[in-house]
C-alpha positions in Angstrom: -6.3 -61.0 -31.0 -5.9 -57.9 -28.8 -6.4 -55.5 -31.8 -10.0 -56.7 -32.2 -10.8 -55.6 -28.6 -9.3 -52.1 -28.7 -11.3 -49.1 -30.0 -9.6 -45.9 -31.0 -11.2 -42.5 -30.2 -10.8 -39.8 -32.8 -12.0 -36.2 -32.1 -15.4 -36.4 -30.7 -17.6 -39.4 -30.6 -16.4 -41.1 -33.8 -15.0 -44.5 -33.0 -13.1 -46.7 -35.3 -12.7 -50.4 -34.5 -9.2 -51.7 -35.0 -10.5 -54.9 -36.3 -11.8 -53.2 -39.4 -8.4 -51.4 -40.1 -5.5 -53.0 -41.7 -1.9 -52.1 -40.5 -1.4 -49.3 -43.2 -4.6 -47.6 -42.2 -3.7 -47.8 -38.5 -0.2 -46.5 -39.3 -1.7 -43.6 -41.3 -4.2 -42.8 -38.5 -1.4 -42.8 -35.9 0.8 -40.6 -38.0 -2.2 -38.2 -38.6 -2.8 -38.1 -34.8 0.9 -37.6 -34.1 1.0 -34.7 -36.6 -2.1 -33.2 -35.1 -0.6 -33.4 -31.6 2.7 -31.8 -32.8 0.7 -29.0 -34.4 -1.3 -28.5 -31.2 1.9 -28.6 -29.2 3.5 -26.0 -31.5 0.4 -23.8 -31.2 0.4 -24.1 -27.4 4.1 -23.1 -27.4 3.4 -20.1 -29.6 0.6 -19.1 -27.2 2.9 -19.4 -24.2 5.6 -17.3 -26.0 3.1 -14.6 -26.8 1.8 -14.7 -23.3 5.4 -14.2 -22.0 6.0 -11.4 -24.4 2.7 -9.7 -23.3 3.7 -10.1 -19.6 7.1 -8.5 -20.4 5.5 -5.6 -22.3 2.9 -5.0 -19.5 5.7 -4.9 -16.9 7.6 -2.4 -19.0 4.5 -0.3 -19.5 3.8 -0.5 -15.7 7.3 0.7 -15.0 6.9 3.6 -17.5 3.6 4.6 -15.8 5.2 4.4 -12.3 8.0 6.7 -13.5 5.5 9.1 -15.0 3.6 9.1 -11.7 6.8 9.8 -9.8 7.8 12.6 -12.2 4.3 14.1 -11.8 4.7 14.2 -8.0 8.1 15.8 -8.4 6.8 18.4 -10.8 3.9 19.1 -8.6 6.2 19.8 -5.7 8.3 22.1 -7.9 5.2 23.9 -9.0 4.1 24.4 -5.4 7.5 25.8 -4.5 7.5 28.1 -7.5 4.0 29.4 -6.6 5.2 30.1 -3.1 8.2 32.0 -4.4 6.0 34.0 -6.8 3.6 34.9 -3.9 6.6 36.1 -1.8 7.9 38.2 -4.7 4.4 39.7 -5.2 4.1 40.6 -1.6 7.6 42.2 -1.6 6.6 44.1 -4.8 3.5 45.4 -3.1 5.4 46.4 0.0 8.1 48.3 -2.1 5.4 50.1 -4.1 3.6 51.2 -0.9 6.9 52.4 0.4 7.6 54.3 -2.9 4.1 55.9 -2.8 4.6 56.9 0.9 7.9 58.5 0.1 6.4 60.4 -2.9 3.6 61.7 -0.7 6.1 62.7 2.1 8.3 64.5 -0.5 5.2 66.2 -1.9 4.3 67.5 1.6 7.9 68.4 2.3 8.0 70.5 -0.9 4.8 72.2 0.1 6.2 72.9 3.6 9.5 74.3 2.1 7.5 76.5 -0.3 5.3 77.7 2.5 8.2 78.5 4.8 10.1 80.2 2.0 7.2 82.5 1.0 5.9 83.3 4.4 
């Protein structure tokens, strides 16, 4: 009989000869192996699903980081522009202060000149 010649491998090096098994034992062993394969398949599918979810989340986080990077560049450009405007305003402020001091000094000397002319 063919069953006597076939050997069944079960996890590792354990071998069970079919000749020593009756049909019920063989059926139970096949059902056990089938259940084990189904559970393994289910676990593999769960791993694949989690992997897909992780890939989706990583892509989303990558997009968030890219947007943050772009916003930082835009903010940096705006800060540079603001700093330039502030520098221009400071330069104008210094120029107008200098003008004001020069006018005050000229008016002071003009007053002294008027007083000198009036009393001389």
